[in-house]
C-alpha positions in Angstrom: 57.3 -19.2 1.8 54.8 -17.3 -0.5 52.7 -19.8 -2.4 52.2 -19.3 -6.1 48.7 -19.5 -7.5 49.6 -20.2 -11.1 53.0 -21.7 -10.6 54.6 -18.7 -12.2 55.5 -16.3 -9.4 56.1 -13.1 -11.4 52.7 -13.5 -13.2 51.0 -13.9 -9.8 52.7 -10.8 -8.5 51.7 -8.8 -11.6 48.1 -10.0 -11.3 48.1 -8.9 -7.6 49.1 -5.4 -8.7 46.2 -5.3 -11.3 43.8 -6.6 -8.7 44.9 -3.9 -6.2 44.4 -1.2 -8.8 40.8 -2.2 -9.3 40.3 -0.4 -6.0 41.3 2.9 -7.7 44.4 5.0 -8.1 47.2 4.0 -5.7 50.5 5.4 -4.7 53.5 3.1 -4.7 53.4 3.0 -0.9 49.7 2.0 -1.0 50.5 -0.6 -3.7 53.2 -2.1 -1.5 50.8 -2.2 1.5 48.0 -3.9 -0.4 50.0 -6.5 -2.3 52.6 -7.3 0.4 55.3 -7.0 -2.2 58.6 -5.3 -1.6 58.8 -1.7 -2.8 61.4 -2.6 -5.5 59.3 -5.5 -6.8 56.0 -3.6 -6.9 57.7 -0.6 -8.6 59.5 -2.8 -11.2 56.3 -4.7 -12.1 54.1 -1.6 -12.2 56.5 0.0 -14.6 56.6 -3.1 -16.8 52.8 -3.2 -16.8 52.8 0.5 -17.8 54.9 -0.2 -20.8 52.3 -2.6 -22.1 49.4 -0.2 -21.4 48.0 -2.3 -18.6 48.9 0.3 -16.0 49.0 4.1 -16.2 49.8 7.0 -13.9 47.5 9.9 -13.2 48.5 13.6 -12.8 49.6 13.0 -9.2 51.9 10.1 -10.2 49.6 7.4 -8.7 49.2 4.1 -10.5 45.9 3.3 -12.2 44.6 0.6 -14.5 45.5 1.4 -18.0 43.2 1.9 -21.0 44.2 -1.5 -22.3 42.8 -3.1 -19.2 39.7 -1.0 -19.2 39.1 -1.4 -22.9 37.3 -4.7 -23.1 34.8 -4.0 -20.3 34.4 -0.4 -21.5 33.5 -1.6 -25.0 30.7 -3.8 -23.6 29.5 -1.0 -21.3 29.5 1.6 -24.1 27.8 -0.3 -26.9 24.2 0.3 -25.7 24.9 4.0 -25.2 26.4 4.3 -28.7 23.5 2.5 -30.2 21.2 5.0 -28.5 23.4 7.9 -29.8 23.3 6.6 -33.4 19.5 6.2 -33.3 19.1 9.7 -31.7 21.3 11.5 -34.2 21.0 9.3 -37.3 24.8 9.7 -37.7 27.8 7.4 -37.3 29.2 7.1 -33.8 32.5 5.9 -32.3 34.3 5.2 -29.1 38.0 6.2 -28.9 40.6 5.2 -26.4 44.0 6.9 -25.9 47.1 5.0 -27.0 50.1 7.1 -26.1 50.2 10.0 -28.5 47.5 8.5 -30.7 43.9 7.3 -30.3 42.3 4.1 -31.4 38.7 3.4 -32.4 37.3 0.5 -30.4 33.6 0.8 -31.3 32.1 2.1 -34.5 28.5 2.0 -35.5 27.5 3.4 -38.9 24.7 5.8 -39.8 21.8 4.3 -41.8 22.3 7.0 -44.4 24.0 6.1 -47.7 26.3 9.1 -47.3 28.0 8.6 -43.9 31.2 8.6 -42.0 33.1 5.3 -41.8 35.8 4.8 -39.2 36.8 1.1 -38.9 37.4 -0.5 -35.5 41.1 -0.6 -34.9 41.7 2.7 -36.8 44.6 4.6 -35.2 44.1 8.4 -35.5 46.2 11.4 -34.5 45.8 13.4 -31.3 46.5 16.8 -33.0 43.1 17.2 -34.7 39.5 16.0 -34.5 37.0 16.5 -31.7 37.9 13.2 -29.9 41.5 14.3 -29.8 40.5 17.5 -28.1 38.7 15.8 -25.2 41.4 13.1 -24.8 44.4 15.3 -25.0 45.8 15.8 -21.5 42.4 15.7 -19.9 41.1 18.4 -22.2 37.6 19.8 -22.4 34.5 17.6 -21.7 32.9 18.3 -25.1 34.4 19.5 -28.4 33.5 19.9 -32.0 35.5 19.8 -35.2 34.7 20.8 -38.8 36.9 19.4 -41.6 39.9 19.2 -39.3 40.8 15.6 -40.0 38.9 14.9 -43.2 37.3 17.3 -45.7 33.5 17.4 -45.6 33.2 15.7 -42.2 32.3 17.3 -38.9 32.1 15.7 -35.5 31.3 16.2 -31.8 32.9 14.3 -29.0 32.4 14.1 -25.2 34.8 12.7 -22.6 34.1 9.5 -20.6 35.4 9.9 -17.0 36.6 7.2 -14.7 35.9 7.2 -11.0 38.7 9.6 -10.3 37.5 12.0 -13.0 40.2 11.2 -15.6 39.3 11.3 -19.3 39.6 7.6 -20.3 37.6 7.6 -23.5 35.7 9.8 -26.0 32.3 9.2 -27.4 31.9 10.7 -30.8 29.2 11.4 -33.5 30.4 12.2 -37.0 28.8 12.9 -40.3 28.9 14.9 -43.5 28.9 18.7 -43.0 25.8 19.1 -45.2 23.8 17.3 -42.4 25.7 18.1 -39.3 26.2 21.8 -40.3 29.3 23.8 -39.6 28.3 24.3 -36.0 27.7 20.6 -35.0 28.1 21.3 -31.3 24.9 23.3 -31.2 23.1 20.4 -32.7 24.7 17.4 -31.0 26.6 18.4 -27.9 23.9 17.7 -25.3 23.1 14.3 -26.9 26.7 13.3 -27.0 27.3 14.3 -23.4 24.2 12.3 -22.4 25.7 9.3 -24.2 29.0 9.7 -22.5 27.2 9.8 -19.1 25.4 6.6 -20.0 28.8 4.9 -20.6 30.1 6.1 -17.3 27.0 4.8 -15.5 27.3 1.4 -17.2 31.1 1.0 -16.7 32.6 -0.8 -13.7 35.4 1.4 -12.5 
């Protein structure tokens, strides 16, 4: 008889799926082989975990850890890179994670300037406008800019953070008033924002 670790069998089985996915993206067959669960059980639990954002599926239909699972460790990994980005640019910086058809700000560091962009942690923003939306939307471009798309007088530049499989799992952004960032913020900040995103990738544990 299979022995329960916690005394709650379904929790143990769900945890086994999450542990397996730390190895990377897995097909259902691979998930069954690694966890030792039946195909029906592994599939049912993986789908349930997907509903809660703990598991996602990539473009090939394989199961991966969801943004909700990666979020906490990614926030810790990203903070030094975002502090560096703020200091390099002098502007406010943010880290966004996808949440279905929206995006959520999980790190926000404000510019030292009195006139600055303020995006509170926990802010839920649309995926149809803004530079972060452009890099998160369906694995879009690696870097993007926006000028007054979401808010008048504000421009931003964002770069994608990739996981080990190359998926876009987050966006690093710098934003500020157009009078400082100019109407071509990409020319000014793209290289620095890309460098910050690379720092996040190197610090993260995928």
